VEXDRENBA-423037 format. One record per residue (C-alpha): residue in one letter; x, y, z. Coordinates in steps of 0.001 Angstrom, whole numbers, padded with zeros to 6 digits, always signed. Each point is the difference from the previous one (the first is absolute). Layout:
VEXDRENBA-423037
AXYZ...
//
This chain:
VEXDRENBA-423037
M+123812+037707-010178G+003725+000346-000621E+002290-002920-000978Q-000965-003547+000293P+002326-003147+000083I-000958-002405-002727F+002878-002458+000115T+002616-000815+002715T+003146-002262+000009R+003300-000163+001644A+003384+000187-001643H+003583+001247+000455V+000256+003507-001495F+002999+001261-002075Q+000966+003169-001900I+002433+000379-002766D+003338+001680+001026P-000398+003650-001174S+003810+000268-000648T+000684-003167-002008K-003614-000587-001257K+000949-003699+000147N+000161-001313+003488W-002991-000603+002327V-000110+001713+003459P-002204-001627+002566A-002847+002471+001153S-001162-002323+002762K+001931-002351+002394Q-002825-002614-000266A-003068-000810-001907V-002567+002840+000369T-003552+000604-001119V-000538+001234-003555S-003498+001180-000939Y-001894+001339-002907F-002085+003002+000881Y-002949+001500-002096D-000713+003819+000447V-003800+000368-000660T+000364+003848-000141R+002740+000076-002486N-000846-003276-001733S+003580-001042+000224Y+001987-003042+001335R+003171-000128+002095I+002474-002611+001374I+000880+000814+003575S+002292-001774+002488V+000886+001392+003436D+002886-001472+002263G-000641+001249+003384A-000451+003786-000306K+001804+000197-003336V-001716-000021-003400I+002190-002122-002265I-002407-000144-003015N-002393+002618-001098S-000460-000726-003737T-003060+001168-002007I-000856-002461-002837T-000203+001446-003576P-000848-001722-003211N+003544+000251-001083M+001508-001981+002756T+001021-003733-000380F+000592-002636+002687T+002706-002383-001080K+000840-003468+001508T+003651-000230+000101S+000037-003496+001820Q-002402-002481+001538K-000392+002104+003168F+001230+003547-000982G-001744+002838-001982Q+000545+003585-000646W-001497+003117-001539A+001238+003554-000809D-001633+003104+001397S+001002+003130-001877R-001651+002351+002432A+002021-001399+002895N+003007-000271-002328T+000801-003496+001160V-000550-003733-000573F-001770-002034+002666G+000656-003742+000436L-001960-002553+002038G+001230-003404+001289F-002716-002486+000812S+000122-003291+001924S-001713-001977-002756E-000626+000113-003745Q-003782+000063+000607Q+000080+003254+001975L+002151+001558-002787T-002540-001128-002646K-002930+001432+001995F+001732+003349+000491A+000840+000141-003811E-003538-000805-000951K-001306+002617+002375F+002391+002568-001385Q-001223-000658-003658E-003646+000350+001261V+000668+003393+001839K+002026+001187-002977E-002994-000718-002422A-002304+001722+002539A+002234+003028+000064R+000039+000087-003829I-003859-000059-000121A-000241+002715+002533R+002419+002255-001858D-001988-000680-003395K-003197+001013+001793T+001512+003156+001404Q+001377+001033-003451E-003455-000591-001529K-001682+002133+002725I+002579+002767-000597E-000467-000149-003854T-003759-000098+000325S+000041+003047+002353S+002309+001845-002324N-002158-000700-003028H-003120+001039+001824S+001498+003191+001204Q+001242+000810-003513A-003335-000814-001495S-001804+002178+002586S+002407+002933-000604V-000404-000150-003841N-003631-000889-000439G-001549+000799+003279T-002797-001918+001619D-003522-000140-001361D-001288+002515+002422E+002849+002395-001063K-001023-000511-003604A-003584+000703+000796S+000724+003182+002080H+002532+001314-002451A-000599+000523-003749G+003331-001447-000813P+003282+001537-001230A-001695+001188-003269D-002808+001724+001804A+002453+001607+002418H+002077+001286-002867L-003157+001353-001682K-001150+001772+003098S+003485+001521+000445E+000041+001304-003497N-003497+001374+000495D+001146+001950+003105K+002880+001368-001932L-002196+001237-002782K-002366+001664+002506I+002904+001874+001603A+001233+001045-003448L-003504+001234-000983T-000252+001971+003248Q+003337+001585-000491R-000933+001061-003480H-003136+001740+001226L+001734+001950+002892P-000162+003789-000405W+003255+001622-001084R+001892+001540+002911S+002462+002799+000136P+003753-000713-000618P+001685-002386-000001C-002748-001240-002386P+000756+000245-003789P-001570+002470-002245P-003452-000696-001705P+000155-002771-002618S-000226+000612-003614A-002768-001240-002281A+002048-002901-001283N+000726-001171+003535V-003613+000278+001010K-001009-002126-003020K+002682-002540+000972W-001288-000058+003545E-003567-000430-001095M+001042-002994-002105E+001926-001449+002933L-003011+000694+002253Q-002249-001835-002478T+002356-002938-000120L+000181-000078+003766R-003819+000147+000216E-000278-002930-002325S+002704-001865+001944N-001882+000810+003237A-003203-001251-001567R+001609-003199-001009L+001664-000415+003545T-003451+000763+001611T-001560-002681-002236A+002738-002433+000802L-000425+000708+003696Q-003717-000528-000149E+000628-003285-001865S+002648-000976+002572A-002432+000781+002793A-002716-002206-001687S+002769-002623-000510V+000759+000126+003681E-003605-000358+000890Q-000210-002914-002388W+003186-001491+001596K-001545+000424+003369R-003172-001796-001032Q+002131-002722-001710F+002188-000259+003214S-003126-000275+002058I-001379-002722-002304C+003364-001815+000048R+000233+000161+003775D-003564-001403+000255E+000939-002620-002501N+003138-000812+001846E-001886-000303+003257R-002619-002185-001694L+002862-002202-001436R+001604-000262+003348N-003313-001125+001486K-000303-002444-002847I+003588-001287+000614D-000753-000497+003734E-003176-002050-000961L+002060-001956-002552E+002698-000666+002520E-002748-001184+002537Q-001450-002164-002654C+003433-001414-000806S+000436-000712+003686E-003326-001764+000094I+000938-001997-003214D+003336-000945+001552R-001874-001274+003171E-002528-001928-002303K+003010-001440-001774E+001503-001099+003135N-003223-001508+001156N-000466-001685-003401T+003553-001426+000336Q-000877-001361+003403L-003355-001395-001218R+001812-001665-002978K+002503-001635+002368R-002879-001199+002204I-001785-001389-003066E+003120-001807-001075E+000295-001452+003481L-003644-001053-000130E+000401-001542-003355S+003086-001934+001175E-001962-001286+002977L-002887-000918-002217R+002280-001983-002260E+001369-001809+002981K-003596-000672+001329E-001011-001292-003425T+002955-002361+000069E-000911-001257+003374L-003633-000496-001205K+001221-002065-002930D+001970-002163+002351L-003044-000320+002311R-002078-001081-003052K+002574-002580-000947Q-000073-001185+003553S-003820-000084+000146E+000119-002410-003024L+001904-002464+002238I-002530+000127+002854P-002136-002888-001166Q+002956-002173-000348L+001296+001086+003299M-003462-000589+001602S-000002-003611-001354E+003393-000469+001214C-000878+001529+003349E-003029-002551+000191Y+002271-002856-000702V+002518+001161+002552S-002765+000464+002550E-001215-003608-000619K+003601-001171+000310L+000258+001996+003124E-003128-001360+001500A+001200-003636-000901A+003301+000849+001529E-001738+001363+003104R-002084-003135+000335E+003092-002137-000424N+001795+002184+002516Q-002890-000416+002394N+000220-003834-000380L+003726+000189+000451E-000426+002163+003161D-002499-002661+001276K+002518-002679-000687V+002731+002074+001599R-002107+000458+003101S-000805-003759+000092L+003771-000709-000329K+000837+002528+002633T-002554-001865+002299D+001599-003291-000929V+003500+001429+000681E-001202+001261+003334E-001491-003392+000861S+003195-001671-001213K+002173+002340+002078Y-002247-000691+003121R+000318-003835-000499Q+003770+000519-000539R+000167+001956+003267H-002121-002621+001699L+002210-002789-001404K+003154+001778+001171V-001487+000194+003505E-000825-003660-000075L+003290-000890-001541K+001873+001959+002570T-002026-001710+002718F+000742-003422-001547L+003712+000853-000305E+000082+001130+003570A-001644-003308+001027L+002268-001860-002192D+002993+001700+001542G-001352-000969+003389K-000412-003688-001087I+003485+000014-001402D+001357+001430+003165D-001717-002749+001895L+001411-002530-002366H+003495+001439+000660D-000683-000253+003673L-001227-003537-000340R+003081-000929-002121R+002346+001451+002600G-001836-001822+002755L+000279-003211-002006A+003588+000571-000566R+000624+000571+003712L-001894-003163+000755G+001992-002043-002448A+003269+001382+001384D-001130-000895+003567N-000856-003563-001138
//
């Protein structure tokens, strides 16, 4: 799977001056991409930045590293492996804060990964030491153990010694025949060796019986272990079912609470409806009274409408009479104007006659 980017930002990259260890030297001419990468295979984290074809940051994060904010937009960290100090200049304080938070998160993840690796190494080392010292259960069953091996070795040595004691004497360089005292001494030693051999044989037999017993116990323990594993699997399955039942019970409990809340609301509504139902007779009587009033008002309204229609008729007749009178008045005025004109003409004629006379 390789490395995967998990966080990316842009910043101006600087490195500490190796000669003065004080001044910052720009590693990029402009803001470049700075990314956190996670290596799945090695379970490690790196900060990588590339400017064109040049790698300007390649820093592996360790639990001992610390990212320090030296200003509102600048931060730095030291990399002992690269033997330098990296500095980043951001365009905003928010970008610096996000980068610092990611640095702390990756640092903690690196620490957890290191602790897990050390635990695996220690566990593997302890397991190998225990296996080398005690051996596995199968090795214990197939071998009689250190004590039995020692007894077997001693028994072999005794057999070799007895065989050598009973070999026929050879010609020189063998020593001369032993004396009676030496024969007696050898017989005593031989008796002692025979007794030791008998004890060792008994011990070997007991050890072999113990091995068989250990084998039987190992087989019983193995069967018991298998039975316990099956029982554990059954219990885990039961626990899973219990967890599912608990989850279902929790959901049912929530649903019951919701239904109870709805029931309380319905009961409140029912009480309100009952109170309102007590007012129904009074409302009915008021409704009948209002209905009577309405009927009376309708009758009165009908009478008023009849009167209005009669008045409208009268008004129409009055308007018609007015129009007729206007016509007659206009005709009269026109006739009057004619009479007046005639009178004017008559007056002018009389005036002319008077003037002539």
